[in-house]
N, C-alpha and C positions, 0 to 999 in steps of 0.2 A: 293570382293575376300578375304578380311581379314575375313569376317564373314564365308565365305565358308571354308577358311583355318582353322578357329577355330573349325568348325563342324567336319572337317576331323580329326583334332588333338584329339578332345574329343572322337570321335568314335574309333580312334586307341588306345587310352588309355583304353577304355572299353574292346575292343577286347583283348588287351594285358593281362589285369588282369583276364578276363574270361578264357583265355588260361592257365594262371598260375593255376587258380583254378581247371580247368579240368585236368591238368597234375599232380597236387599235389598228388593224391593217387598213381599214378605210380612212382612218385619220392620217396615217402615214402617207397614203397615196395622195390625199388632198394637200398635205403640207409640202410634199416634195414636188408636186405639180407646178409650183411657183419657182423652183430653184433651177439654176443652170446645171448642166450635166456634171461638172466637176464638184460643185457643192453637194449635189445629190449623192455622188459616190463616196465622198469623204465625210460628209456630215449628214448622214441619212436620218438620224433621230433628232436633229436640231431644227429649230424653227427657221423659216426663211428670213433673210436679212431685209428683203424688200418684197412687196406684193406687186408682181408684174404680170399682166395678162397677155404679153406678147406671144408667148408660146400657145396660149389658148387660141388666139387669133390665127396664128400660123397653122395650127392643127385643124381648125375649122375650115380653112381654105385648102390646105394640102390634101385632105381626105374628102373634100366635097361633102361636108356633114349634112347640108340640106337634102342632098340626094339620098344619103344613107338613112337619114331620119325618115324621109318619105317612104323608102322601101320597107323599113321596119314598121312604120305606122300602117302601111298597106297590109303587110303580113299579119300584124296583130289584129287590125280591125276586121279583115275578111275572115280570118280563121275563127275569131271569137264569135262573129256573126253566124258563121256556118254551124258552130257547135251549139249556140243558143237556139237555132232553128231546129236542128236535127236531134240533138240529145234528148230534149224533153219529150218529143214525139216517140222516140224509141223507148225511153224509160216508162212513159205512160202506158204504152201498149203492153210492154212486158210485165209491168206491175199489176195491170188489171186483167191479164189473161192467165187464168189458173190452169196450166197444163204442163206436162213434161217437156213438150217442145219449147214452150216459153222459157222454162227454167234452163233448158239446154242452150238456147240462144243467148240468154243472159250470161251464162258462164263463158260462152265463146267470146262475147263482146268484152268482158272484163278480164279475160285471160292474159292479155298483154301486160296488165298491171302486175302479174305474178311472175313474169319472165324478164330477166335483165335485158335491157335494150341492146347491149353489146352482142348478145347471142343471136340476134336476127337482123342487125343493121346492114350487114353485107348483103343478105338476101333481099332486104328491102331496097337497097340501092340498085341491085340487078333488076328487080321488078320495075322500078321507076325507069330504068334505062330501056327496058323492053317496050315501055309505052312512049318512048321518045320524049320524056319529060325531064331528063337530066339537064341541069343548067338553066331551068326555066322557073319563073315565079309561080306559074300554075302548079308545077310539080311539087314545089316546096309547100305551097298552101295546102294542097291535097294531102300530103304526108303529115303536115302539122295537125290538120283536123283529125286525121285518122289516129294519130298518136295520143291526142288529148281527149278523144271521145270516150274511151273506156272509163276514166275517172269521173267524167261528167255524167255519164249514164248511171254509174254506180251511186253517186251522191244523190242525183235526182230520183232514182228508183227508190232509194230508202226514204226520201222525203214524201213521195207520192203515197207510200204505204200508210202514212199517218194522216193523209187527207181523207176526211169522212166520205165514205161512198154514198151516204144518204144525199149529199149535195148533188151528185150526178143523177141519182135516181129521181130526185125532185125535178131536175131540169128535163129529164126524159118524159116525166109525167106531163110537164107543161108543153111538150111537143118538140123539144130541142133534139136534134140528131146528135150522133157521136162527134162529128166535127165541130158543130156549134157548141156542144157541151165542153169540149176540150178548150176551145179558144175563149169562151165566155166565162166558164166556171173554173176549170182546172188551171189553165195557164196563169191567170192573175194570182192564184194562190201560191204559185211557185216562185214568186218574185224574190223572197229571201234567199233561197238556195241558188237561183239563177244568178243573183248578184255575187254570191260567193264563187260560183263557177267562172263568171266573167273576170273577177279579180285574179284568181289563181291562174287561169289560162292566159290572160293578158300579160301577166308577169312572166310566165313560162315562155311565151312566144317572144316577148321583147328581149329577154336575156338568153335566148337560145344561141348556141354556137355549133354544137356537134351536128345537128340535123341540117342546118344551113350549109355546113361544109360538105356533108355527104351528098346532098341533092343539088346544090348550086355549083359546088366545086370552085373553079377559078373564074367563073363568070362575074366580073366586077360589077356589071350593071344590075345584077340580081342579088348581090350580097346584102345582108342586113348589117346593122351597125356593129354588133359584137363580133361577127365573123370578119368584117373588114379590119377591125382593130387587131384581132388575133393574127390575121394573115400578115400584117405589117410588123407586128412586134412579137417575135418568137425567140427561140434559142439562137437563131442565126443572126439576129439583128440586135442593136444596142441603142436605138434612137429613143431612149427613155424620156427625153425632153418633150417629145410629142406624144409618147405612149400614155403617160400619166394624165396630162390634160384631156386626152381623148377618153380615157376611162372615166374620169370625173364627169365629163359632159354626157357620157352615155348612161351614167348611173342616175343623174338628176331626175329625168322624167319618171323612171320606175320608182325611185324613192318617194317622190312627191305623190305619185299615184297610190303607192302602198300606204303611206301615212294617212292620206285622205280616206281611203277605202278600207282600212284594216278592221274597223268596227263592224263592217258588213260581213267579213269573213266569219268572225265568231258568232254574229247575230244569225247568219243563215244556217250555220251548223246547229246551234242550240235551238233555233226555232223548229227544226226538224225533229229534235229529240223530245220535245215536250208536247207536240200536238197530239190530239186524240186522247 
């Protein structure tokens, strides 16, 4: 027991320092967001002498944060809603249809997961341009839903396989059709995995930069929060007095959302592994 206790203690210490190392960049961003530019450059690792929110207020006004947050919330809400509606339907049909065509369609849907995004992002941009959707909110939402759909279908497909088929057969015996069976029997049982999908896709959409840059481009009215910050603070600029407060404010909603919902991520995945 003592040996086992020592192993647990050593492991805990390793995890603790690994966590501190992982959190260090975020901590430095937060600390330096309160410093003037000169202090930030000369004493990057030191604590701020005073806590002043003037730069936060300036950043909030300068970048019109309410508008950026509104765009980001719109993209996140609509994209996640579209995935929650479409992905379970596709996954249910593919999981319950036993045929070579169904297996082929499933492989086609999840294939983008196996291919690096960089290998087809230029082609994707040209495709969006051909549909006259470049620089529009509609184009970005459509692309976001398409990019996040493969993982959602893959996760829900595996979960549905563990849902007892007898429940659906009983509903059919009672006179329920396919559509009613899906909405009344199957869909409520998918709540754990759908919650996981919502959390993962919401965080992915909120923190997205690359896709928003590719589709929206320089259209400031359609930029999300992360892209707007990146466009203003890059290698060509040095306005870190506003960059760091902006980063902190952009992280707060996603961090709170993740902390509140993290238990549902593990719960949804493990629920799918023990059913049946």
